[in-house]
N, C-alpha and C positions, 0 to 999 in steps of 0.2 A: 814493707819488705826490707830485709837486710842486704843492701846492694853490695857491700863489701864481701859478705859471705857468698852471695851469688856469683860475683866476679871470680872468686876462687875456684868455682866449679868449671871455669872456662880457661884452660891452661894458656891458650894463645894470647889472651888479653894481658899477660905479663911479659910478652915479647917486646923487643925494641925494633924500630925501623930506622935505618940511617942514624943510629945512636939516640933516637928519640923514643919515648914510650908510645906504643901503638894506640892510636885513637881510631876505632873502627866504626865508620859511619856508612858502610855499604851493605847494611843488613837487608835492604830491599832486593839486592841481587842474590845474596846467600847469607844465612846466619851462621855464626860460629857454633861449635858443638860442645856441649858439656862433657865432662870427663866420663860420666856414666854411659853416654852413647858410644864413645870411643872404646870403652872397656867392654861394652856389649858386643861390638863388632869383633874384637879380639877373642872374646869368650866363644862366640859362635864358630869362628874358624878353628880355634884350638880344641874345642870340646864337642861340637855338634855338626861338623861339616859332612853333610850327606844330602843327596838329592831327595827332595820332598815328594810325598804321595806315591803310593803303590809299592814302596820298598817294604819288605817284611823284616828287615834287620833293625836292631835297636837304634842305631844312629839315624836312619831314615825316619823312623817313627818319632824319635825325639825332635828332629828338625821340623817335621810336619806339624807336630803339636805346637811348637813355638811359632811357626808361620801362621797357623790358623788361629792361635790365641791372639796374635797381633791383629788379625782381621777383626776379631771381637773388640779389641782395644779401640781400633778406629771406629767401629760401629758405635760404641758407647760414647766416644769423644764427640761424634757428630749427632748422636741420638738418632741413628737410623733404626728402622724397624727390625731389620734382619742382617746378619753377616753376609747373606747372599747379595745384598745391595751394595757391597763394598768390593770394587774391582781394583786390584793393584796394577799400576802402570809404571812407566819410567819417569813420570812427572806430569805437571799440568799440561804441557804441550802435547804429549802423547794422549792424555785423557781427552782433550778437546778433539784431536784428530780422530780418535776412536768414535766419539759421538758423531762427529761430522760425517765420517765414512758410513757408519752403520745406520744412523738415523736417516740420512739422505737416501741411501739405498732402499730403505724400507718405506719411507713416507713422502719423498719429494719427487716431483716431476718438473719438466722444463718450465721456467718462469715463476716457479714458487719462490718464496722469499725467506731469508734469514735476517732478522732484525738485530743489529748491534748498535753501539754508540760511537761517538767520535773520539772517545778516550781509551779505546781498546788497545791492548798489547798485540803485537803481530801474531802471537799464538792464537788469538781469537779473531783474526782476520784471514790469514793465509789459508788455513784449512778449509774454510768455507769457499774461498775463491777456487781452490783446487777442486772442490766438489762442483763448483759452477762449470768447470771444464768437462766434468764427467756426467753430471745429472742435469745441468742447465739451471740450477738454482741461482738466484741473484741476491746480492747484499743490499739491504736498506740500512742507512746510517742515521741515527737520531742525533740531533745537534746538542751542543752545550752552550752555556752563556759565558760571559767574560770572566766570571769567577771560577769557571771550571765545573759548574754544576749542570747536571742533566736537566733539560727543559721538559718536564713531564707532559705538559699539554702537547708539545710538538712530538714527543715520543709516542703518545697514544695515537696521534694523527697518522703516524707511519704504519700503524697496524691496518692490515687489509685482509680480505678473504684468502689472499695468496700467502699470508704469513704463516709459516709452518713451525717456526721455533724462534724464541728470543734468547740470545746469548750475550751476557753482560758481565762486566767486571764488578765485583763487590766494592773494591777499593782500587782507585787508579794508582798505577805504579809510578806515574809522573807527577800528578797533581795532589795525590793524597785524598782526593774526594771520596767520601763514603756515600755510595749510591743508596737511594731508598728502596732496597730490593724487596722489602715486604710489600710496599705499594706497587712496585713493578710486577711482582708475581700475582698480586690481586688483580691488576688490570689485565695481565696476560690470560689468567684463568677465566676471567669474565668472557674472553673471546675464545676459550677452549684451546689456548696455545701453551705448549710446555715451555719451561724456562731452564736454561743452563746458567749456573753461577760460577764465574771464575773467581775462586777464593784464594788464589795464590798469595795475595797480599793481605788477607783478612784473618785466616784461621789462627795466626800467631798473635793477633792483636785484639781479637774480640770473640766472644762466645758465638758459635755457629750451631744452631739446632735445626737440622734439615726437616724434621717433622713440624716444628713450629713455623718455619718459613714456608713449608709446603712446596719447596722447589722440586723440580723433576730430575735435575742433574746438578751436581756440584763437584768441582775439581780443585785439587791443591797439590803442592809439591812438598816432599819431606824436607828438602834442604833449606827451605825458608822457615821452617818451624823447628830448627835445631837438630834435625835428623840428617842422615847421610844423603848424598847426591844419588841420582839415578833411580829414585823411587818416588812414586806419586800415587794418588788415589782418585778414582772416579766413584762417586756415589750416584746411583741411579735408582729410581723407583722400579720395583720388579716388573710392573706392567709394561714399562718401556723397554727394559733390558730383555725381557722374554720375547718381545715383538721384533727386536732388532737382530739382524744376522751377525755372525761373528766378524770381528775386525781382522783377525789373522788366523791362518790355519797352521796346524802342526800337532805336536804332542800335547797332552793334557786337556785340550779343549774338545776332545772327541768322546763319543760314547762307543762308536763302532766304525771301523774303516774297512772298506773293500775297494777294489779297483772300479767297481760300478757305482758305489754310493757311500757317502759318509753321513753318519748322524752325529749330532753335537751333544756335548756334555751339558749338564744342568748349570745354573748359576751358582757361584760366580765364575766357575772354571771355563765356561763357554767363551769368555773374553780374555783368558789368560793362557795363551799358547806358549809352549816351551817351558823351560826351567825358570821359575820365578827367582827374584833376588830375595831369598828367604833370610839372608843375613841382613839385608837392608830393611826389610819389613819389620824384623825383630828390633832393629835399632830405632826405626821410626816409632814403634810402640813405646820404646824406652823414653824417647824424646817427648812423646805425648803425655806419658805418665809424669815426667819431670815437670812439664808445663802445668799440668793439672794440679800437681802437688803445691806449686807456688800459688796458682789460682789465676785464671785468665782475667777475671774482673780486677784483681789487684794489679796485674800487668798492664791492663788497659788504662787504669787510673794513673799509674806512674808514668807511662809513656805519653799520656796526654799532658802531664805536667812538663815533661821534657819538650814536647812540641810547642807548648805555649811559651816556655822560657826561650827556646831557640828562635822562635818567630820574633819575639820582642827584641832579642839581642841582635839578630840579623837585620831587622828593619831599621835599626839605629845606624847601620853602616851607610855612609853616603854612596849614592849611585847603585845601590843594590836593589834589585827587583825580584820579588817572589812570584812564581807562577803557580796558581792554584790557591784560591782564597775562599773555598767553599765553607759554608757555615758548619757543615759536618765534615771534619777532616781528620785524617789519621797520620800516623807517625813518620812522615817524611816531608822534606822541603826541597823543592826545585828552585834554583835561583840563577841569576846572571848579574855580573857587575859590569857596568858600562865601560867599554874600552878594553876589557880583558876577555880573551877567548876562553871558553870553559875548559878546553884541553890544557891551556897554559895554567889556569887556576888549579886544575886537578893535579898536574905534574908538580907544581910548586908546593901545594899542600902535602903531597906525598913525601917530599923531601923533609917536611916537618913532622913526619910520622902519622899524618892524618889521611885515612883512606876514605875517599868519596867516589861516586860514580859520575862520569861525564859522558855526554853523547846524546843520542836520540832515545835511548832507553827502550829500544824495540817498539817505538810508537811514532814512526815517521809521519803518518797522517795527522796525528795530534799536533806534532811540531809545526806542520804547515798551517794547521788551524790557528795556532798561536802566533804565527808569523815569524818563527825562529827556526834555527837548525838543530840546536841542542841546548842542554842546560847542565849545570852542576847539581847533583842530587845528594843530599845528606839524609840518610834514613836511619831511624833509631830503633834500638831494642831495649829490653828491660835491664840489660847489664850496662847500658851507657849511663853517664852521669852529667850533671850540670857543669861540673868542672871540665869535662871533656868538651862540652859546647863552648865554654869560655876559651879553650885552646883553639877551637875552630874559628871563632870570631876573631881572636887575636891574629891567627894566621892569615885570614882574609884581609884584615886591616893592613898587615905588613905587606902583603902582595899588592894591595891597592896603592899603597904609598910608593912601592917600587915602580909601578907603571906610571904614576904621576911624574 
């Protein structure tokens, strides 16, 4: 890949912060946007702004065509069987909430269980707890080892006749652990249990083929794969989506409404109440096409080089400890330096123009499992460079000496 050319596609990377060149290592929280995505948003508002579906005028039909073409782009990106299996949401969080609400209403009764892992994001914990208050379902949590890897034998022991669904992150947003989801899906289906994959941290780093995986649900957010905020995707097998009740009511998701009874629309519209973010979905499709043109496999290989380089450089810093040392790991590093609070580290790095994330990363249960409150997290994208990693290492060394 021509990294210099790629960086030119991202205008924000040429900015300065406090007079220093911006070094952006907060990609796990949100990725920067290429110029083509920003231009697509402007084009949609300037040339195609009209409410989609049902409109007979030119602008409405044009906007509808772009919105539904974007659905096909997502379908092809994930290799889903049908566009009807692609539901647009506001992000990973809403997509998980949708499945939690609709699936539990359809299939769960008191004391049934949802199996997750100890490394989940709050978005894959809290929705199930909310359903516990409504339907009586309970969470079961599979443990991880000291390196941050899922313990598969212990995971399978957690499965019982009460397990109704397994919901698991593909890549941990704290540890970078790449979970063996192929094996997990195989185990789950052996017990006739459906699987939801939280792919918020994976679709931008690795090829995801839902038919090959044979997962039942998969969710991700646009803004982490170089698209706009406020847009997400739920993939679901038609058999499950058809059997689940709507998540929200309103316009678009209906076939017919009377004061006595409402019948619901066909997939995917059954789960898309109200006016969709057709500008955002079109910009998401632009981002997916941009990533596909570069090549996910090339991106993955380059980001792995960045991860190995950063790991080697950071481990050479005295008193620095990395959290998450799985054999299969992806493009982020969480760390602490003895004697320096992560918030102080983050604030001081920011003054040097270096953007990292500090805190519990919406994974408080995992932090307690690790015996800490928070970490500093540097997360990488394909527009980052080894030279930027050198700047990060130099900044940490400078801060460490200040505290000494």
